[in-house]
Structures are given as structure tokens and as C-alpha cells.
C-alpha positions as CSV (number, residue, x, y, z in Angstrom):
1,M,110.5,186.7,68.8
2,A,108.3,184.0,70.4
3,T,107.9,180.7,68.8
4,E,105.1,178.2,69.4
5,R,106.2,175.1,71.0
6,Y,106.3,172.0,68.7
7,N,103.3,169.7,69.9
8,A,104.5,166.3,68.7
9,A,101.3,164.6,69.6
10,A,99.3,166.7,67.5
11,A,101.5,167.4,64.6
12,E,102.4,163.6,64.0
13,A,99.0,162.6,64.4
14,R,97.9,165.3,61.9
15,W,100.3,164.4,59.3
16,Q,100.0,160.6,59.7
17,K,96.3,161.0,58.9
18,I,97.3,162.9,55.6
19,W,99.9,160.1,54.7
20,D,97.1,157.5,55.2
21,E,94.6,159.6,53.2
22,R,96.8,160.1,50.2
23,G,98.4,156.5,50.5
24,I,101.9,158.0,50.5
25,F,103.7,154.8,51.5
26,A,101.3,152.4,49.6
27,T,103.4,150.6,46.9
28,S,101.6,149.9,43.5
29,N,103.0,146.9,41.5
30,T,103.1,149.3,38.6
31,L,105.5,151.9,40.1
32,S,108.1,152.9,37.8
33,G,111.7,153.1,38.8
34,P,114.2,150.6,40.4
35,K,112.7,148.3,42.8
36,Y,113.9,148.3,46.5
37,Y,112.6,145.8,49.1
38,V,112.8,146.8,52.8
39,L,111.7,143.9,55.4
40,E,112.6,143.9,59.0
41,M,112.1,141.1,61.2
42,F,108.4,140.4,62.0
43,P,107.6,141.2,65.5
44,Y,106.0,138.4,67.9
45,P,102.7,139.8,69.1
46,S,103.4,139.6,72.7
47,G,101.3,142.4,74.0
48,R,103.1,145.7,73.7
49,I,106.0,147.1,71.8
50,H,109.5,147.9,73.7
51,M,112.5,149.9,72.9
52,G,114.0,147.1,70.9
53,H,111.0,147.2,68.6
54,V,111.6,151.1,68.3
55,R,115.2,150.8,67.5
56,N,114.7,147.8,64.9
57,Y,111.9,149.6,62.9
58,T,113.5,153.0,63.0
59,M,116.6,151.9,61.5
60,G,114.6,149.9,58.6
61,D,112.4,153.1,58.2
62,V,115.5,155.2,57.6
63,V,116.6,152.9,54.8
64,A,113.2,153.0,53.2
65,R,112.6,156.7,53.2
66,V,116.3,157.3,51.9
67,K,115.7,155.1,49.0
68,R,112.3,156.4,48.4
69,A,113.8,159.9,48.3
70,R,116.5,158.7,45.8
71,G,113.8,157.5,43.4
72,F,113.3,154.0,44.2
73,A,110.0,152.2,44.1
74,V,110.3,150.9,47.8
75,L,108.1,148.1,49.0
76,H,108.2,148.2,52.9
77,P,105.5,145.9,54.4
78,M,105.0,144.7,57.9
79,G,103.7,141.3,59.3
80,W,103.3,139.4,62.5
81,D,105.3,136.3,63.6
82,A,102.2,135.0,65.3
83,F,102.1,131.2,64.9
84,G,103.6,128.9,67.6
85,M,103.4,127.4,71.1
86,P,104.2,130.7,73.0
87,A,101.0,132.2,71.8
88,E,99.0,129.0,73.0
89,N,100.7,128.8,76.3
90,A,99.9,132.6,76.9
91,A,96.4,131.8,76.0
92,M,96.0,128.9,78.2
93,E,97.6,130.8,81.0
94,R,95.2,133.6,80.6
95,K,92.2,131.1,79.8
96,V,91.3,132.8,76.4
97,H,91.2,131.4,72.9
98,P,94.6,131.8,71.1
99,R,93.2,133.5,68.2
100,K,91.6,136.2,70.5
101,W,94.8,136.7,72.6
102,T,97.0,136.9,69.4
103,Y,94.8,139.3,67.3
104,D,94.1,141.7,70.5
105,N,97.9,141.8,70.8
106,I,98.5,142.7,67.1
107,D,95.8,145.5,67.2
108,A,97.6,146.8,70.3
109,M,101.0,146.7,68.8
110,K,99.8,148.0,65.4
111,A,98.4,151.0,67.1
112,Q,101.8,151.5,68.8
113,L,103.9,151.2,65.6
114,R,101.5,153.3,63.6
115,S,102.1,156.1,66.2
116,M,105.6,156.1,65.4
117,G,105.0,157.5,61.8
118,L,106.9,154.5,60.1
119,S,106.6,154.6,56.5
120,L,105.1,151.1,56.1
121,D,102.7,149.8,53.6
122,W,100.1,148.6,55.9
123,S,97.9,147.3,52.9
124,R,100.3,144.5,52.7
125,E,100.1,143.4,56.3
126,I,100.3,139.7,57.1
127,A,99.9,137.4,60.2
128,T,101.5,134.1,59.9
129,C,98.7,132.5,61.8
130,D,96.2,133.4,59.0
131,P,95.4,130.4,56.8
132,A,95.5,132.7,53.9
133,Y,99.1,133.0,54.7
134,Y,100.2,129.5,56.0
135,K,98.5,127.5,53.2
136,H,101.2,128.7,50.9
137,Q,103.8,127.2,53.4
138,Q,101.8,123.9,53.5
139,K,101.9,123.8,49.7
140,M,105.6,124.4,49.6
141,F,106.1,121.6,52.2
142,L,104.4,119.2,50.1
143,D,106.3,120.3,47.1
144,F,109.4,119.6,49.0
145,L,108.2,116.2,50.1
146,R,107.3,115.1,46.6
147,A,110.5,116.2,45.5
148,G,112.3,113.8,48.2
149,L,113.6,116.9,50.0
150,V,111.8,116.2,53.3
151,E,112.1,113.1,55.4
152,R,110.8,112.0,58.9
153,K,112.7,110.2,61.5
154,Q,113.4,110.2,65.1
155,S,115.9,112.6,66.6
156,K,116.9,114.1,70.1
157,V,115.5,117.5,70.9
158,N,115.7,120.0,73.5
159,W,112.3,119.9,75.3
160,D,111.1,122.7,77.4
161,P,108.7,121.1,80.0
162,V,106.9,124.3,80.8
163,D,106.3,125.8,77.3
164,Q,105.9,122.2,76.1
165,T,107.8,122.9,72.8
166,V,111.0,122.2,71.2
167,L,113.9,124.7,71.5
168,A,116.8,125.4,69.1
169,N,120.3,125.1,70.7
170,E,120.5,128.8,70.6
171,Q,117.4,129.0,72.9
172,V,119.1,126.9,75.7
173,I,120.9,129.3,78.0
174,D,123.0,127.4,80.7
175,G,120.7,124.4,80.3
176,R,117.4,126.4,80.6
177,G,114.7,127.5,78.2
178,W,115.4,131.0,77.3
179,R,111.7,132.0,77.7
180,S,110.5,129.8,80.7
181,G,113.8,129.4,82.6
182,A,112.9,125.6,82.9
183,L,115.6,123.0,82.9
184,V,115.5,121.6,79.3
185,E,115.1,117.9,78.8
186,Q,116.6,115.7,75.9
187,R,113.7,113.8,74.3
188,E,113.6,111.6,71.3
189,L,110.6,112.8,69.2
190,T,109.7,112.2,65.4
191,Q,110.8,115.1,63.6
192,W,110.6,116.4,59.8
193,F,114.1,117.0,58.4
194,F,114.8,119.1,55.2
195,A,117.6,117.7,53.1
196,I,119.6,121.0,53.2
197,T,123.0,118.9,53.6
198,K,122.6,118.1,50.0
199,F,123.1,121.7,49.1
200,A,125.9,122.4,51.6
201,Q,128.6,123.0,48.9
202,P,126.4,125.4,46.6
203,L,125.5,127.4,49.9
204,L,129.2,127.8,50.7
205,D,130.1,128.7,47.1
206,A,127.4,131.2,47.1
207,L,128.6,132.8,50.6
208,E,131.8,133.8,48.8
209,T,129.8,136.1,46.4
210,L,128.5,138.0,49.4
211,D,131.4,140.3,49.7
212,R,129.4,143.0,51.5
213,W,128.3,140.9,54.1
214,P,130.3,141.3,57.4
215,E,133.1,138.4,57.6
216,K,131.8,137.3,61.0
217,V,128.3,136.8,59.8
218,R,129.7,134.8,56.8
219,L,131.7,132.7,59.2
220,M,128.5,132.0,61.3
221,Q,126.7,130.9,58.1
222,K,129.6,128.6,57.2
223,N,129.5,127.0,60.7
224,W,125.7,126.6,60.6
225,I,126.0,124.8,57.2
226,G,128.7,122.7,58.8
227,R,130.2,121.1,55.9
228,S,133.2,118.9,56.7
229,E,135.6,117.2,54.4
230,G,137.4,114.0,55.8
231,L,137.6,110.2,55.8
232,L,135.6,107.4,57.0
233,V,138.0,105.1,58.9
234,R,136.7,101.4,59.8
235,F,137.8,100.1,63.3
236,E,137.5,96.4,64.0
237,L,135.6,95.1,67.2
238,D,136.0,92.1,69.1
239,A,132.6,90.5,68.1
240,K,132.6,88.5,71.4
241,T,132.2,91.7,73.3
242,T,129.3,93.3,71.4
243,P,125.7,92.8,72.0
244,N,124.7,91.5,68.6
245,G,128.1,90.3,67.2
246,E,128.9,93.5,65.6
247,S,132.4,93.3,64.2
248,E,133.2,96.9,63.0
249,L,132.5,100.5,63.5
250,D,133.0,103.3,61.2
251,I,134.2,106.8,62.2
252,F,134.5,110.0,60.5
253,T,137.6,112.3,60.9
254,T,138.8,115.5,59.4
255,R,142.3,114.7,60.5
256,S,143.4,111.3,59.1
257,D,147.0,112.6,59.6
258,T,146.7,112.1,63.3
259,L,145.0,108.6,63.1
260,F,148.0,106.7,64.5
261,G,147.9,108.9,67.7
262,A,144.5,107.9,68.5
263,K,143.8,107.2,72.1
264,F,140.0,106.1,72.1
265,L,136.8,106.1,70.4
266,A,133.8,108.3,71.6
267,L,130.4,106.8,71.2
268,A,127.4,109.1,71.3
269,P,124.9,108.4,74.2
270,D,122.0,107.5,71.9
271,H,124.0,105.3,69.5
272,P,122.7,101.6,69.4
273,L,125.8,100.3,71.2
274,A,125.8,102.8,74.0
275,A,123.3,101.1,76.2
276,A,125.3,97.7,75.7
277,A,128.6,99.5,76.4
278,A,127.3,100.6,79.6
279,K,126.6,97.1,80.7
280,K,129.3,95.2,78.9
281,F,132.8,96.3,77.7
282,I,133.1,96.4,74.1
283,K,136.6,95.8,72.9
284,P,138.1,97.0,69.8
285,I,140.6,94.4,68.2
286,P,144.2,96.0,68.2
287,R,145.1,97.1,64.7
288,E,148.5,95.7,63.3
289,E,149.6,99.0,62.2
290,L,148.8,100.6,65.9
291,Q,150.1,97.6,67.8
292,R,147.7,98.4,70.7
293,E,144.0,98.3,71.8
294,I,142.0,101.5,71.7
295,D,139.2,101.8,74.3
296,I,135.7,102.9,73.5
297,F,133.9,105.6,75.8
298,C,130.2,106.9,75.7
299,E,130.4,110.8,76.0
300,L,128.3,114.0,75.2
301,F,130.4,115.7,72.6
302,A,130.0,112.8,70.2
303,R,127.3,113.5,67.7
304,P,125.1,110.7,66.1
305,A,124.7,112.7,62.9
306,V,128.6,112.2,62.4
307,Q,128.8,108.6,61.2
308,A,126.9,107.0,63.9
309,G,128.2,109.4,66.6
310,L,131.8,107.9,66.6
311,R,134.8,110.3,66.9
312,K,138.3,109.6,67.4
313,F,140.5,111.6,70.1
314,V,144.2,112.3,69.8
315,E,146.4,113.2,72.8
316,S,148.3,116.3,71.7
317,K,151.6,117.5,72.9
318,D,150.2,119.3,75.9
319,A,148.1,116.0,76.8
320,Q,144.8,117.7,76.2
321,P,142.4,115.7,74.1
322,Y,140.7,117.5,71.1
323,L,138.2,117.0,68.6
324,P,139.5,116.3,65.1
């Protein structure tokens, strides 16, 4: 018995048209049943989708369809991560307006995603470059500012000289920008900072309740929060050797039990004393308890965010220095 070969292009287009006409995947705010929200990472409208997009949105679509089949009121929207320097740089390179470049790419990628037959509610589509969207972000920022949860200060950043933008540490691969491949520079720029450290402990406590999260993901989150418990230790300096007569420095350590084995202090390169230390030896006064002097060195591992960028190093049994 002969069977007609399945014509995917014709059949998929026909059924997708019917789904759209009947609003099969549209989610009403008044739908009954338990609610379920499926949201994959928004794609950046770079021009065309690739197999990574296909994999990502297929997995989310499977979850949405299974939940819908089990009686859930599923909200499965789509949006575009479309606001940022990469779009502007691409537009300048092609000598077109960023808005035209971005929305032309959105149209092209949307057509490709729709051809996959994903169970998306396109009536809820957003683009982060749309003022109707980012006005809410601006309002939230002002709310944070009024609540004292945002501050402005200077800080070292990873600067990509080609993309002309700041990169996160994760976007620097072997010293180069992940997108442009340019050598990343350290620049001091004025930045806005959210006071997330005030909520470090509540965040860590909440992580313990996420028992269905993989342990490696929870560990990554703990490391990202980066809360440390330790002591501030004050080291006395020889004021005759400091640029402005500074007589002491505070360090933070998580290993106060190793304090008496300290060999030297590490000064962050952008610490106020670092430039002076490069020209003039700053000498700590020997502590009576230690019965010796401790040298101060300037090195890249010391972080200025940790009590003025000072750390102590201790020589372990295998003679290898380690961070406390």
C-alpha cells in the first residue's frame, strides 16, 4: 500500500496558520487552572538564528507543551535582548541606523522561529530597546536610587577598545574580548553600583531552600555572592616611609589562625599607597608578637574591594604562598 510522503514544509505551514487563526497558544489572564510560566533566555537579534537557538527554544517548547497537555494555564512569551553596544557597533560598521538594523534582524529571526512551530504567545512579544519596555527599568532604577540601594563611584573595568564597551570578567577570554578578540584594557570609569552586598546573607539562606537546583549551580551562585566571614587586622606602618604620614593599614583575613605565619602584605595596584610604594619603600613596623618585619608588595591578585586591597600571604608547609 503506497503512502504519501510527508511534506513538512506544506503541513507545518498549514497547521501553524490554523494555530495562529485560533490563538491556540495565546494566554488569557482569565484562564483557569494552575499557572505555569515558561521563559527561555531572550535571543540577541544578531541577524539569523543558529542551531544553538533551535536547541534552546525546542527544550523550552517541550516543557510548555507538556504542561499545557496536563491542564496548566501556560504563559510562554518571547522577547528580544536588543539594547546595547553590540547593536550600535554593528550599525556603525554597516552605516545604518541602530533601530533599523535591530528591527530588521528581529523580523528575520522572528520569521525563522515561527517556522519552527513553537508554542509561543507572540501577542506578548517585547524588545528591550523599546521605550515602552525600558521605561519600567528606568522607573525601577529611580526607586532603587531613592531607597539608597544604588551609588555612583569610580572603579576599574574591563574595557574592549574595539567594541567600545565594558565587559564582565566572564566575557574576557585569555585577556581578550569574547566578541571582538581585542586585548582588554583596565580603565577607571564612573560606574553605578547596586548594594547587593547588603543582602548577601538572605540570598545565601534562600539558596539552601532551592533543593531541586543542581549543587554545582548553587555553588556558582554562592561564589558569585561572595560573602566571606573573617577579621579586620590592623598593621602598623613606619610613618616616615609613607607618602602622607599614614601610620596603619587594615587587612581582611578569613584565616586569622595563620596570622603569625604571615610573610608579606599584598597591596592592590590601584590602592592609594600603590603609586607611592612603587617609588618609595613603605615599611611596616615589626609587631612585638611577630618579632619581625613584614614586607609590602604590589600585586594583581589583591582586590581593592577587600578592605583597601590588602591581603596577607602565609607560607605553607610546601613553601607555596596562598590566599587566605
